[in-house]
C-alpha positions in Angstrom: 0.0 0.0 0.0 1.2 3.5 -0.9 1.3 5.4 2.4 2.8 8.7 1.0 0.2 11.2 2.3 0.3 15.0 1.9 0.9 16.3 5.4 -1.3 19.3 4.7 -4.3 17.0 4.4 -3.9 15.3 7.7 -5.7 16.3 10.9 -3.7 16.5 14.1 -5.2 14.5 16.9 -4.1 13.8 20.5 -2.6 10.5 19.4 -1.0 11.6 16.1 -2.1 12.4 12.6 -5.3 11.2 11.0 -6.4 11.0 7.4 -9.9 11.6 6.1 -11.3 9.3 3.4 -14.3 10.8 1.6 -16.6 9.6 -1.1 -19.7 11.5 -2.5 -23.0 10.4 -3.9 -24.2 13.4 -5.9 -27.9 13.5 -6.8 -28.4 15.7 -9.9 -31.8 16.4 -11.3 -31.9 15.7 -15.0 -32.8 18.8 -17.2 -35.9 17.7 -19.0 -39.4 19.0 -19.5 -41.2 15.9 -18.2 -40.5 13.2 -15.6 -38.6 10.0 -15.9 -41.6 7.7 -16.4 -44.5 10.1 -17.1 -45.4 13.2 -19.0 -46.0 15.3 -16.0 -44.1 18.7 -15.8 -40.8 19.0 -13.9 -41.2 22.8 -13.5 -40.1 24.1 -10.1 -42.4 26.0 -7.8 -45.9 24.8 -8.8 -48.7 24.6 -6.3 -48.6 21.3 -4.2 -49.6 18.3 -6.3 -50.0 20.4 -9.4 -47.5 18.4 -11.5 -48.7 14.9 -10.8 -49.8 12.3 -13.3 -51.7 9.1 -12.5 -48.3 7.3 -12.8 -46.6 9.6 -10.3 -49.5 9.1 -7.9 -49.2 5.2 -8.3 -52.8 4.7 -9.3 -53.7 1.1 -9.9 -52.8 -0.2 -13.3 -50.7 2.8 -14.3 -47.5 1.7 -16.1 -44.2 3.6 -16.4 -42.9 4.6 -19.8 -39.2 5.7 -20.1 -38.5 9.3 -21.1 -35.9 9.0 -23.9 -34.5 12.5 -23.3 -33.6 11.6 -19.7 -31.7 8.5 -21.0 -29.9 10.7 -23.5 -29.0 13.2 -20.7 -27.5 10.4 -18.6 -25.4 9.2 -21.5 -24.2 12.7 -22.3 -23.2 13.1 -18.6 -21.4 9.8 -18.7 -19.5 10.9 -21.8 -18.6 14.2 -20.0 -17.2 12.2 -17.1 -15.1 10.2 -19.5 -17.0 7.1 -18.3 -17.9 3.7 -19.7 -21.4 3.8 -21.2 -23.2 0.5 -20.7 -25.2 -0.4 -23.9 -27.5 -2.5 -21.7 -28.8 -1.5 -18.3 -31.8 -2.5 -16.2 -34.2 -0.8 -13.8 -34.9 -2.2 -10.4 -37.4 -1.7 -7.7 -35.9 -0.4 -4.4 -38.5 -1.2 -1.8 -39.2 1.0 1.2 -42.3 2.6 2.7 -42.6 6.3 3.3 -45.6 8.7 3.0 -44.1 10.6 0.0 -43.3 7.4 -2.0 -46.8 6.4 -3.2 -45.7 3.2 -5.0 -44.0 1.8 -1.9 -40.8 1.5 -4.0 -38.5 3.7 -6.0 -37.5 2.8 -9.5 -33.7 2.9 -9.6 -30.8 1.0 -11.1 -28.8 -1.4 -8.9 -26.7 -4.1 -10.5 -26.6 -2.8 -14.1 -26.4 1.0 -14.2 -26.5 3.1 -17.4 -22.9 4.5 -16.8 -19.9 2.7 -15.4 -16.5 3.9 -14.3 -15.2 7.4 -15.2 -13.0 10.2 -13.9 -13.0 13.8 -13.0 -9.9 16.0 -12.9 -10.1 18.6 -10.1 -7.9 21.7 -9.6 -7.3 22.5 -5.9 -6.7 26.1 -4.8 -3.0 25.7 -4.1 -2.2 24.6 -7.7 -2.5 20.9 -7.1 -4.5 18.7 -9.4 -6.2 15.5 -8.2 -8.1 12.8 -10.0 -11.4 11.5 -8.5 -12.7 8.2 -9.8 -16.4 7.8 -10.7 -17.8 4.4 -9.6 -21.0 4.7 -11.5 -23.9 6.9 -12.6 -27.4 5.5 -12.5 -30.9 6.9 -13.3 -33.6 6.9 -10.6 -36.9 8.7 -9.8 -37.1 11.2 -7.0 -39.6 10.9 -4.1 -42.2 13.4 -3.2 -42.0 15.7 -0.2 -43.6 15.5 3.2 -44.7 18.9 4.6 -44.8 19.2 8.4 -45.3 22.9 8.8 -48.7 23.4 7.2 -50.9 22.1 10.0 -50.5 21.7 13.8 -51.5 18.0 13.9 -51.1 16.7 10.4 -48.4 16.3 7.8 -49.2 16.8 4.1 -47.6 15.2 1.0 -46.6 17.1 -2.1 -45.9 14.7 -5.1 -44.7 17.4 -7.5 -41.2 16.0 -7.3 -42.4 12.4 -7.3 -41.0 10.7 -10.5 -38.6 13.5 -11.4 -35.5 12.0 -13.0 -32.3 12.0 -11.0 -28.8 10.9 -11.9 -26.9 9.5 -8.9 -23.2 10.0 -9.5 -21.1 7.9 -7.1 -17.5 8.8 -6.6 -14.8 6.4 -5.4 -13.3 7.2 -2.0 -10.5 9.2 -3.5 -11.0 12.5 -1.7 -8.8 13.4 1.2 -9.9 16.8 2.5 -12.9 19.1 2.7 -11.2 21.4 0.2 -10.9 18.6 -2.3 -14.6 17.6 -1.7 -15.8 21.2 -2.4 -13.6 21.5 -5.4 -14.8 18.1 -6.8 -18.5 19.1 -6.4 -17.8 22.5 -7.9 -16.1 20.9 -10.9 -18.9 18.3 -11.3 -21.5 21.0 -11.2 -19.6 23.0 -13.9 -19.4 19.9 -16.2 -23.2 19.2 -15.8 -24.0 22.9 -16.5 -21.7 22.9 -19.6 -23.4 19.7 -20.8 -26.9 21.1 -20.1 -27.9 17.9 -18.3 -28.5 19.5 -14.8 -28.9 23.2 -13.9 -26.9 22.7 -10.7 -29.2 24.9 -8.7 -28.5 23.7 -5.1 -31.0 26.1 -3.5 -33.9 24.4 -5.5 -32.5 21.0 -4.7 -31.4 20.2 -8.2 -28.0 19.1 -6.9 -27.5 17.6 -3.5 -24.9 15.3 -2.0 -24.7 12.4 0.4 -21.2 12.6 1.9 -19.4 9.5 3.2 -16.7 10.2 5.7 -14.3 7.9 7.6 -10.9 8.5 9.3 -7.8 6.3 9.7 -4.2 6.5 10.6 -2.1 7.1 7.4 -1.5 3.7 5.8 -4.1 1.8 7.8 -7.1 0.0 6.3 -10.3 2.0 5.7 -12.2 3.0 8.8 -16.0 2.7 9.4 -17.8 5.3 7.4 -20.8 7.5 8.3 -23.1 8.9 5.6 -24.3 12.5 5.9 -27.5 12.8 3.9 -28.8 15.5 1.5 -26.3 18.3 1.9 -27.4 21.1 -0.4 -24.6 23.6 -0.5 -20.9 23.3 -1.3 -20.0 25.4 1.8 -22.1 23.0 4.0 -20.4 20.0 2.4 -17.0 21.3 3.6 -18.3 22.2 7.1 -20.1 18.8 7.5 -16.9 16.9 6.6 -14.7 18.9 9.0 -17.1 18.4 11.9 -17.7 14.7 11.2 -14.0 13.9 10.8 -13.2 15.5 14.1 -16.2 13.8 15.8 -14.9 10.4 14.7 -11.3 11.2 15.7 -12.5 12.2 19.1 -14.4 8.9 19.6 -11.5 6.8 18.4 -9.0 8.6 20.5 -11.2 8.0 23.6 -11.1 4.3 22.9 -14.6 4.1 21.3 -15.7 2.6 18.0 -17.4 4.3 15.1 -20.9 3.0 14.4 -21.9 2.9 10.7 -24.9 5.2 10.5 -26.7 7.8 8.5 -26.4 11.4 9.8 -27.8 14.8 9.0 -25.9 18.1 9.0 -27.4 21.0 10.9 -25.9 24.2 9.4 -27.4 26.4 12.2 -25.4 24.4 14.8 -22.5 23.5 12.5 -22.8 19.8 13.5 -23.9 16.4 12.3 -26.4 14.3 14.3 -27.5 10.7 14.0 -30.5 10.0 11.8 -30.6 6.2 11.8 -28.1 3.4 12.3 -27.4 1.1 9.4 -28.4 -1.9 11.6 -32.0 -0.5 11.5 -31.9 0.4 7.9 -34.2 -1.4 5.5 -33.3 -4.3 3.3 -34.4 -2.7 0.1 -35.0 -6.1 -1.6 -34.0 -4.9 -5.0 -35.4 -6.9 -7.9 -35.8 -6.1 -11.7 -38.8 -3.9 -12.3 -41.3 -6.2 -14.2 -42.9 -3.2 -15.9 -39.8 -2.0 -17.7 -37.7 -3.8 -20.3 -33.9 -3.7 -20.1 -32.6 -0.4 -21.6 -30.6 -1.2 -24.7 -29.0 1.0 -27.3 -26.3 0.8 -30.0 -22.8 2.2 -30.0 -23.9 4.4 -33.0 -26.5 6.0 -30.7 -23.8 6.8 -28.1 -21.4 8.1 -30.8 -24.2 10.4 -32.2 -24.6 12.0 -28.7 -20.9 12.3 -28.3 -20.5 14.1 -31.6 -23.0 16.8 -30.4 -21.3 17.4 -27.0 -20.2 21.0 -26.4 -16.5 21.8 -25.6 -16.0 21.0 -21.9 -14.3 23.2 -19.4 -10.9 21.5 -19.4 -10.6 21.6 -23.2 -11.9 25.2 -23.3 -9.3 26.3 -20.7 -6.5 24.6 -22.6 -7.6 26.3 -25.9 -7.8 29.7 -24.3 -4.3 29.4 -22.9 -2.8 28.1 -26.1 -4.5 30.5 -28.6 -4.4 33.7 -26.6 -1.4 33.2 -24.2 -3.6 33.4 -21.1 -2.2 32.3 -17.8 -3.6 29.0 -16.4 -5.4 31.1 -13.7 -7.1 33.5 -16.2 -8.1 30.6 -18.5 -9.6 28.8 -15.5 -11.6 31.8 -14.4 -13.0 32.3 -17.9 -13.9 28.6 -18.4 -15.3 28.0 -14.9 -18.8 28.8 -15.9 -20.4 28.3 -19.3 -21.9 31.8 -19.3 -18.5 33.4 -18.6 -16.8 31.4 -21.3 -19.6 32.2 -23.8 -19.3 35.9 -22.9 -15.6 36.0 -23.5 -15.9 34.1 -26.8 -18.6 36.5 -27.9 -16.2 39.4 -27.1 -13.4 37.6 -29.1 -15.8 37.1 -32.1 -16.4 40.9 -32.3 -12.7 42.0 -32.1 -11.0 43.4 -35.1 -7.8 41.4 -34.2 -8.5 38.7 -31.7 -5.0 37.2 -32.0 -3.5 40.6 -31.0 -6.1 41.6 -28.4 -7.3 38.2 -27.0 -5.2 38.5 -23.9 -6.2 42.2 -23.4 -9.9 41.2 -23.8 -9.4 38.5 -21.1 -7.9 41.1 -18.7 -10.9 43.4 -19.3 -13.5 40.6 -18.8 -11.9 39.3 -15.6 -10.5 42.4 -13.9 -12.9 45.2 -15.0 -16.2 43.4 -15.8 -16.2 40.5 -13.4 -14.7 42.7 -10.7 -17.5 45.2 -11.0 -20.2 42.5 -11.3 -18.9 40.9 -8.1 -18.8 44.3 -6.3 -22.4 45.0 -7.3 -23.7 41.5 -6.7 -24.7 40.9 -10.3 -24.1 37.9 -12.6 -22.8 37.9 -16.1 -26.3 37.4 -17.5 -27.5 40.7 -16.1 -24.3 42.7 -17.0 -25.0 46.3 -17.9 -22.0 46.1 -20.3 -22.6 43.8 -23.3 -20.0 41.6 -25.0 -20.3 43.9 -28.1 -19.7 47.0 -26.0 -16.7 45.5 -24.2 -15.2 44.3 -27.5 -15.5 47.9 -28.8 -13.6 49.2 -25.8 -10.9 46.6 -26.3 -10.7 47.5 -30.0 -10.3 51.2 -29.2 -7.4 50.4 -26.9 -5.8 47.9 -29.4 -5.9 50.4 -32.2 -4.5 53.1 -29.8 -7.5 55.4 -30.3 -7.8 55.6 -26.5 -5.3 54.8 -23.6 -5.9 52.3 -20.9 -6.7 55.1 -18.5 -9.3 56.7 -20.8 -10.7 53.2 -21.4 -11.5 52.9 -17.7 -13.4 56.2 -17.8 -15.2 55.0 -20.9 -16.2 51.7 -19.2 -17.7 53.7 -16.3 -19.8 55.7 -18.8 -21.0 52.6 -20.7 -21.8 50.8 -17.4 -23.9 53.8 -16.1 -25.4 55.1 -19.4 -25.0 52.5 -22.1 -24.4 53.5 -25.7 -21.9 52.8 -28.4 -18.3 53.2 -27.1 -17.0 54.6 -30.4 -19.8 57.2 -30.5 -19.1 58.2 -26.8 -15.4 58.6 -27.5 -16.2 60.9 -30.5 -18.9 62.9 -28.8 -16.9 63.5 -25.6 -13.5 64.1 -27.2 -11.8 61.2 -25.5 -9.5 60.2 -28.3 -5.8 59.7 -27.4 -3.5 62.5 -28.8 -1.0 60.9 -31.1 -0.1 64.2 -32.8 3.6 64.5 -31.9 3.6 68.3 -32.4 0.8 68.8 -29.8 2.4 66.4 -27.3 5.9 68.0 -27.9 4.5 71.5 -26.9 3.2 70.1 -23.5 6.6 68.3 -23.0 8.6 71.4 -23.7 6.5 73.5 -21.3 6.9 71.0 -18.4 10.7 70.6 -19.1 11.2 74.4 -19.1 9.3 74.8 -15.9 11.2 72.2 -13.9 15.0 72.6 -14.5 15.9 71.1 -11.1 13.9 67.9 -12.0 15.6 67.8 -15.4 19.0 67.7 -13.7 17.9 65.0 -11.3 16.4 62.9 -14.1 19.7 63.0 -16.0 21.4 61.6 -12.9 18.6 59.1 -12.2 16.8 58.2 -15.4 14.0 56.4 -13.4 12.7 59.9 -12.5 11.4 60.2 -16.1 8.2 58.7 -14.7 7.5 62.0 -12.9 7.6 63.9 -16.2 5.4 61.2 -17.9 2.8 61.7 -15.1 2.9 65.5 -15.5 2.4 65.3 -19.2 -0.5 62.8 -18.9 -2.1 65.0 -16.3 -1.7 68.2 -18.4 -3.2 66.4 -21.4 -6.2 65.0 -19.4 -4.8 61.5 -19.9 -5.2 61.8 -23.7 -1.5 61.8 -24.7 -0.1 58.6 -26.0 2.1 57.3 -23.2 4.6 55.7 -25.5 5.0 58.9 -27.6 5.4 60.9 -24.3 8.2 58.5 -23.1 10.0 58.7 -26.4 9.9 62.5 -26.6 11.0 62.9 -23.0 14.0 60.6 -23.5 15.0 62.6 -26.5 14.5 66.0 -24.8 16.3 65.0 -21.5 19.1 63.1 -23.3 18.5 59.9 -21.4 
């Protein structure tokens, strides 16, 4: 066994260092208009029991019919995870009884899932890259929802979610810290959103995770794991892991044993608490669903879906870096969300010379636009500055019509008032002065007025910066900085 462990990922205990071992089961709601086995709507936010068919309500004699788009979405996701696509898979009944499960069983996949082993490459904040194995992806239907706050003595059941298609994406226990777990879920969510197979909205429950945590001394066999159910935020996933690992270490160091159990995370208290022990858990008595034939498709069907896949974040990031000389960090920021990447690519498509100005455009998108959006709590979709307008600003800088400083003033005007950047530059006289005669007069005046500074600059050429600042100030920031530099060097004999 390889026992080389990154010391940064170990937790210090009273009896030495401990290693966390984490695996995640992510439940992702499939993006589709109708449910997995019925034609009922999947729209979020309807009145209780508004989107329920006779199949979802488990009325006698109602038979499930597979939604082909949900199958295609699962295959696309498997391809995006570089996973094995199983050309034959089966649906099983997972039997348990709960008020919001009207059939008395959940249709899921057990022995033969639609997607087998895959892999996700994850970048951690300190520049490290890890690989997280995917065990499987299977399709299943969601349960309904019990409502306990509508009446003082009764609980109600809302079946709007009943039968909604879910993909359960099961990772291997390859994760070794809460940071890795958060980065993995973030990357997985990005891939799903690029593919368009899940919207990743954790607030609406479209993406939630069951987190399996165990601890061990480095090099020891795997410890007993506890499962934290239905964590619905990336921040909470990190907090739940940190608390649970320390809870287990405390028990083990006190001479106790870890009971395998299911737990819940309480974000208000910042702790996990026991939900049920595995000893009391149901035997789900899986068996093939007799109402559904095995799911079979051809390699040609899979290849057809593969050919239509969008460029995924890792490939997009590599292309941005290679084509436009972006740093790995800048390329990652732009590729981290599909909307951000699309915005940048739209800017590129509008540039007069994207090879020359691609890197400049990236700087403006990341530093000026994203910075301002973050400050004002807006997202890229609601940006007051469009891709066309930003491209025009970058073009104006690239062709030296305006300086970088003037461009920032122009950006503020466009952000607040809108309009065509070129027209604003013309109307407000913001063009950069490149007429050497006009600049030379300003340079001569400042040199003549400051003989002492001239003498100092001849001794210490770095002081030329003071003269550049004075000329730029005198010209209202419109003088071409390179022309100013060249003229000053000639005048001062530097």
